[in-house]
Backbone as a printed PyTorch tensor [residue, N CA C, xyz], in Angstrom:
tensor([[[-44.8680, -73.4750,  -1.1420],
         [-44.3530, -73.1670,   0.1980],
         [-45.2210, -72.8070,   1.0750]],

        [[-45.6220, -73.0900,   2.2640],
         [-46.3410, -72.7480,   3.1240],
         [-45.7290, -71.5790,   3.7840]],

        [[-46.5450, -70.6300,   3.8220],
         [-46.2180, -69.4970,   4.7030],
         [-46.1180, -69.6730,   6.3240]],

        [[-45.1400, -69.0820,   6.8170],
         [-45.1320, -69.4840,   8.0880],
         [-46.3600, -68.8300,   9.1220]],

        [[-46.4610, -69.3430,  10.5760],
         [-47.5470, -68.9680,  11.3590],
         [-47.2230, -67.6570,  11.6840]],

        [[-45.8170, -67.2920,  11.9060],
         [-45.7250, -65.8790,  12.7250],
         [-45.7540, -64.7730,  11.5360]],

        [[-45.6300, -65.1730,  10.1320],
         [-46.0850, -64.2540,   9.3130],
         [-47.2910, -63.8590,   8.9400]],

        [[-48.3690, -65.0970,   9.1180],
         [-49.6690, -65.0200,   9.1810],
         [-50.2550, -64.0260,  10.2180]],

        [[-49.5260, -64.5400,  11.6160],
         [-49.9830, -63.7490,  12.5600],
         [-49.6300, -62.2240,  12.2050]],

        [[-48.6040, -62.0390,  11.9040],
         [-48.1610, -60.3390,  11.6350],
         [-49.1160, -59.7480,  10.5590]],

        [[-49.4640, -60.6840,   9.6810],
         [-50.3370, -59.9510,   8.6350],
         [-51.5970, -59.8620,   9.2410]],

        [[-52.1970, -60.8210,   9.8360],
         [-53.9230, -60.6200,  10.5850],
         [-53.6890, -59.5060,  11.4210]],

        [[-52.5850, -59.3140,  12.2950],
         [-52.5840, -58.3900,  13.0420],
         [-53.0750, -57.1770,  12.6760]],

        [[-51.8170, -56.7140,  11.3290],
         [-51.7530, -55.5930,  10.6820],
         [-53.1420, -55.2580,  10.1820]],

        [[-53.8110, -56.0060,   9.5920],
         [-55.2300, -55.9530,   9.0120],
         [-56.1530, -55.3640,  10.0830]],

        [[-55.9570, -56.1020,  10.9810],
         [-57.0900, -56.0140,  12.3830],
         [-56.7540, -54.5010,  12.7320]],

        [[-55.8210, -54.4070,  13.0980],
         [-55.1290, -52.9330,  13.7090],
         [-55.0630, -51.5540,  12.9360]],

        [[-55.1690, -52.1380,  11.5140],
         [-55.2320, -50.8250,  10.5020],
         [-56.9890, -50.3300,  10.5840]],

        [[-57.6750, -51.3220,  10.7490],
         [-59.1850, -51.1020,  10.8220],
         [-59.5640, -50.4590,  12.1300]],

        [[-58.5090, -50.5190,  13.0910],
         [-59.2290, -50.3910,  14.5780],
         [-58.4560, -48.9410,  15.0200]],

        [[-58.1340, -47.9560,  14.1280],
         [-57.8750, -46.4630,  14.5220],
         [-56.5630, -46.1650,  14.6840]],

        [[-55.4610, -46.7120,  13.6790],
         [-54.4210, -45.9140,  13.5530],
         [-53.2250, -46.1350,  14.3780]],

        [[-53.0640, -47.1850,  15.0810],
         [-52.1940, -47.7000,  16.0450],
         [-51.2490, -48.5550,  15.1460]],

        [[-49.8190, -48.0560,  15.4110],
         [-49.1700, -48.7900,  14.5000],
         [-47.7730, -49.2670,  15.2070]],

        [[-47.8550, -50.6100,  15.1260],
         [-46.9590, -51.5360,  16.0160],
         [-45.3280, -51.5860,  15.1970]],

        [[-44.5250, -51.5610,  15.8710],
         [-43.2190, -51.8430,  15.2640],
         [-42.2330, -52.7390,  16.2190]],

        [[-41.9670, -54.0440,  15.7780],
         [-41.1090, -54.6790,  16.6940],
         [-41.4200, -56.3590,  16.2260]],

        [[-40.8800, -57.0480,  17.1380],
         [-41.1380, -58.6570,  16.9790],
         [-41.6950, -59.0300,  18.0480]],

        [[-42.2830, -60.4580,  18.0340],
         [-42.9460, -61.1410,  19.0540],
         [-41.8790, -61.2230,  20.2700]],

        [[-40.5900, -61.3720,  20.3340],
         [-39.8590, -61.5070,  21.4810],
         [-39.6480, -60.2530,  22.0030]],

        [[-39.4380, -59.2590,  21.4900],
         [-39.2330, -57.8870,  21.9310],
         [-40.1510, -57.0320,  21.2100]],

        [[-41.2680, -56.5310,  21.6640],
         [-42.4780, -55.8850,  21.4200],
         [-41.9500, -54.3770,  20.5840]],

        [[-40.7660, -53.9890,  21.3140],
         [-40.6020, -52.6370,  20.7610],
         [-41.3460, -51.3830,  21.4350]],

        [[-41.7920, -50.5390,  20.0580],
         [-42.2670, -49.3400,  20.7160],
         [-43.4870, -49.5340,  19.6170]],

        [[-44.5000, -48.4830,  19.7520],
         [-45.9820, -48.6240,  19.0490],
         [-46.0530, -46.9460,  19.2830]],

        [[-46.7960, -46.6690,  17.9340],
         [-47.1420, -44.8330,  18.2130],
         [-48.5160, -44.7410,  17.2510]],

        [[-49.2300, -43.6330,  18.0240],
         [-50.5030, -43.4580,  17.6660],
         [-50.5820, -42.0310,  17.3470]],

        [[-51.3710, -41.5250,  16.3820],
         [-51.3800, -39.8870,  16.4580],
         [-52.9420, -39.5480,  15.9440]],

        [[-53.3810, -38.4350,  16.4500],
         [-54.6230, -37.8910,  16.2080],
         [-54.9400, -36.7490,  16.9300]],

        [[-56.0200, -36.2930,  16.9160],
         [-56.4070, -35.0410,  17.5740],
         [-57.1500, -35.8380,  18.6480]],

        [[-56.7130, -35.1350,  20.0430],
         [-56.8940, -35.5950,  21.1360],
         [-58.3970, -35.2510,  21.4880]],

        [[-59.4120, -36.1330,  21.7600],
         [-60.7600, -36.0030,  21.9890],
         [-61.1330, -35.9580,  23.4540]],

        [[-60.5590, -37.2160,  24.0950],
         [-61.0290, -37.3610,  25.4790],
         [-59.7720, -37.7370,  26.0180]],

        [[-59.3680, -37.2420,  27.6340],
         [-58.6340, -37.4910,  28.3480],
         [-59.3180, -37.7050,  29.8000]],

        [[-58.9330, -38.9370,  30.2810],
         [-59.5660, -39.2990,  31.4810],
         [-58.4230, -39.9720,  32.3730]],

        [[-58.2040, -39.9870,  33.6690],
         [-57.3110, -40.4450,  34.6910],
         [-58.5140, -41.7410,  35.3520]],

        [[-57.7730, -42.6150,  35.5850],
         [-58.2930, -43.5870,  36.2470],
         [-57.4800, -44.6270,  37.0290]],

        [[-58.0070, -45.4830,  37.8340],
         [-56.8260, -46.4320,  38.5950],
         [-57.6800, -47.6470,  37.9730]],

        [[-56.8940, -48.7560,  37.5610],
         [-57.1780, -50.0310,  37.3860],
         [-56.1980, -51.0930,  38.2600]],

        [[-56.6400, -52.3140,  38.1680],
         [-55.9850, -53.1670,  38.9180],
         [-54.7970, -53.6010,  37.8690]],

        [[-53.5680, -53.5980,  38.6030],
         [-52.3550, -54.2580,  37.8870],
         [-52.1500, -55.4470,  37.6470]],

        [[-51.0980, -56.2640,  37.3010],
         [-50.5680, -57.2380,  37.2590],
         [-50.4180, -58.2550,  38.6730]],

        [[-50.0170, -57.4680,  39.6970],
         [-49.8070, -58.0270,  41.0960],
         [-50.6770, -57.8730,  41.9150]],

        [[-52.1460, -57.4300,  41.5470],
         [-53.4250, -56.9100,  42.3920],
         [-53.0940, -55.6950,  43.0070]],

        [[-52.1340, -54.7670,  42.5280],
         [-51.9990, -53.5660,  43.3290],
         [-53.0220, -52.3770,  42.1940]],

        [[-53.1140, -51.1840,  42.6430],
         [-54.1900, -50.3470,  41.9430],
         [-52.8420, -49.5660,  41.1500]],

        [[-53.0370, -49.3970,  40.0280],
         [-52.2250, -48.5480,  39.2090],
         [-53.0520, -47.5000,  38.5710]],

        [[-52.3570, -46.2360,  38.5630],
         [-52.9730, -44.7660,  37.7990],
         [-52.5810, -45.0080,  36.2640]],

        [[-53.7970, -44.7980,  35.5590],
         [-53.6600, -44.7730,  34.1130],
         [-54.2510, -43.6430,  33.2710]],

        [[-53.7310, -42.9630,  32.3130],
         [-54.4680, -41.9660,  31.9960],
         [-54.8780, -42.4700,  30.4500]],

        [[-56.1670, -42.4680,  30.3750],
         [-56.8120, -43.0050,  28.9680],
         [-56.7600, -41.6560,  28.1180]],

        [[-56.2410, -41.9900,  26.9910],
         [-56.5150, -40.7960,  25.7270],
         [-57.1730, -41.5390,  24.3830]],

        [[-57.9370, -40.7390,  23.9710],
         [-58.7650, -41.0160,  22.8560],
         [-58.4500, -40.3290,  21.6840]],

        [[-57.6800, -40.6540,  20.5350],
         [-57.0480, -40.1050,  19.6700],
         [-58.1370, -39.9290,  18.2110]],

        [[-58.5720, -39.0250,  17.5960],
         [-59.3540, -39.2470,  16.5910],
         [-58.4940, -38.7260,  15.1130]],

        [[-58.9910, -39.8000,  14.2670],
         [-58.0210, -39.4820,  12.7900],
         [-58.7780, -40.4880,  11.8480]],

        [[-58.7720, -39.5590,  10.7480],
         [-59.6240, -39.8810,   9.5080],
         [-61.0330, -40.9650,   9.8690]],

        [[-61.8240, -40.3270,  10.8700],
         [-63.0070, -40.7840,  11.3090],
         [-63.0750, -41.8150,  12.2680]],

        [[-61.9140, -42.2780,  12.6810],
         [-61.7770, -43.3970,  13.6030],
         [-61.4700, -42.9490,  14.8630]],

        [[-61.2480, -43.9600,  16.0810],
         [-60.9740, -43.4470,  17.2650],
         [-59.9520, -44.3030,  17.7700]],

        [[-59.2990, -44.1320,  18.5750],
         [-58.1360, -45.0130,  19.1590],
         [-58.0590, -44.7050,  20.6140]],

        [[-58.0240, -45.5640,  21.6680],
         [-57.8530, -45.1270,  23.0460],
         [-56.6560, -45.9640,  23.5280]],

        [[-55.7810, -45.1660,  24.0300],
         [-54.4550, -45.9010,  24.7280],
         [-54.5140, -45.3380,  26.1000]],

        [[-54.1110, -46.5510,  26.9280],
         [-53.8250, -46.3370,  28.6100],
         [-52.5960, -46.0520,  28.8060]],

        [[-52.0110, -44.6160,  29.0320],
         [-50.9030, -44.5880,  29.3570],
         [-50.3260, -44.7340,  30.9120]],

        [[-49.5860, -45.2850,  31.6230],
         [-49.1070, -45.4210,  33.1960],
         [-48.8860, -43.8860,  33.5400]],

        [[-49.3950, -44.0270,  34.6590],
         [-49.5960, -42.8600,  35.1310],
         [-50.2760, -41.5870,  35.1880]],

        [[-50.4400, -40.2800,  35.6000],
         [-51.0320, -39.1250,  35.3550],
         [-50.2520, -38.5090,  34.6420]],

        [[-50.6640, -38.5960,  33.2130],
         [-50.2170, -37.8860,  31.9700],
         [-51.0160, -36.6380,  31.2860]],

        [[-52.0350, -36.5810,  31.9350],
         [-53.1010, -35.1660,  31.6070],
         [-52.5460, -34.1540,  30.7610]],

        [[-51.5110, -33.6780,  31.5790],
         [-50.9750, -32.4950,  31.1750],
         [-50.1380, -32.7410,  29.5370]],

        [[-50.0160, -33.8390,  29.4530],
         [-49.0840, -34.0350,  28.0760],
         [-50.0160, -34.2540,  26.7660]],

        [[-51.4490, -34.2570,  27.2090],
         [-52.2870, -34.3470,  26.0140],
         [-53.3870, -33.2750,  26.1370]],

        [[-52.8180, -32.1680,  25.4470],
         [-54.0200, -30.8290,  25.2830],
         [-55.0770, -31.1810,  24.6500]],

        [[-56.3700, -31.2710,  24.7080],
         [-57.5200, -31.2510,  24.2460],
         [-57.2600, -30.3660,  22.7220]],

        [[-58.1900, -31.2810,  21.9080],
         [-58.4070, -30.6590,  20.4290],
         [-56.9450, -30.3740,  19.6950]],

        [[-56.0460, -30.7180,  20.2740],
         [-54.7070, -30.6790,  19.4490],
         [-54.4530, -31.8190,  18.8640]],

        [[-53.5810, -31.9080,  17.8220],
         [-52.8430, -33.2130,  16.9810],
         [-51.6220, -33.4480,  17.6920]],

        [[-51.7160, -34.8540,  18.2990],
         [-50.5130, -35.1790,  19.3880],
         [-50.0830, -36.7790,  18.3510]],

        [[-48.6990, -36.9660,  18.1740],
         [-48.2670, -37.9210,  18.1190],
         [-47.5210, -38.7060,  19.1700]],

        [[-47.9350, -39.7470,  19.7770],
         [-47.5270, -40.7290,  20.9670],
         [-46.6990, -41.7220,  20.7820]],

        [[-45.5480, -41.8740,  21.1110],
         [-44.6780, -43.1040,  20.7560],
         [-44.5330, -43.8140,  22.2730]],

        [[-44.8230, -45.1580,  22.3380],
         [-44.9410, -45.6810,  23.6340],
         [-44.3860, -47.1980,  23.2860]],

        [[-44.2410, -47.7200,  24.9240],
         [-43.9600, -48.8290,  24.5090],
         [-45.1730, -49.8960,  25.3650]],

        [[-45.7120, -50.5350,  24.5400],
         [-47.0670, -51.2980,  25.1330],
         [-46.6860, -52.2100,  26.6350]],

        [[-47.6730, -52.2450,  27.3400],
         [-47.5590, -52.9700,  28.5730],
         [-48.4510, -53.6950,  29.0290]],

        [[-48.7530, -54.9070,  29.8500],
         [-49.9080, -55.5050,  30.0030],
         [-50.8160, -54.7170,  30.8300]],

        [[-50.6600, -53.7200,  31.7060],
         [-51.6540, -53.0550,  32.3830],
         [-51.7080, -51.4360,  31.7160]],

        [[-50.5660, -50.8380,  30.9910],
         [-50.6740, -49.6980,  30.8020],
         [-49.5810, -49.4430,  29.8300]],

        [[-49.3260, -48.3350,  28.9520],
         [-48.2000, -48.3510,  28.0680],
         [-47.2330, -47.2350,  28.6230]],

        [[-46.0090, -47.1480,  28.3400],
         [-44.9920, -46.4560,  29.0480],
         [-44.7240, -45.2620,  27.6790]],

        [[-44.8960, -44.0540,  28.0770],
         [-44.4530, -42.9950,  26.9420],
         [-42.9330, -42.9680,  26.6990]],

        [[-42.7660, -42.8760,  25.0480],
         [-41.3310, -42.7060,  25.1310],
         [-41.0760, -41.5290,  24.7900]],

        [[-41.9080, -40.7810,  23.5260],
         [-41.8990, -39.4060,  23.2230],
         [-43.4690, -38.9460,  22.8930]],

        [[-43.3640, -37.7190,  23.0660],
         [-45.0790, -37.0280,  22.7870],
         [-44.3770, -35.8130,  21.8420]],

        [[-45.2180, -35.2710,  20.6200],
         [-44.9720, -34.5180,  19.8190],
         [-46.3810, -34.0180,  19.4820]],

        [[-46.5670, -32.7390,  20.0150],
         [-47.4200, -31.8480,  19.6060],
         [-47.6730, -31.0010,  18.1590]],

        [[-48.3510, -31.5800,  17.2040],
         [-48.4220, -30.7010,  16.0320],
         [-49.1980, -29.9090,  15.7250]]])
């Protein structure tokens, strides 16, 4: 029996993302649901990017370090105060086209 294309896509994404810095995605293709990332906060930077409709969107880029790898996520708005430097943080978020919307932040 041949594996379905969606199953193969999920496997490929899981393998690829596992090697790219500990970002874990939960959900299906129709409703992407939420994702999470955790690690020590090493860089927090605010920037302006061009959004879907050509408008400027403020995005906070946060780099997390964990197990020798780094992950950078762009969160919508000015969220610098929620990511203290050199602290271990777990962020649950909803991915978006331009930036990710924070669901919860836990400082451990």
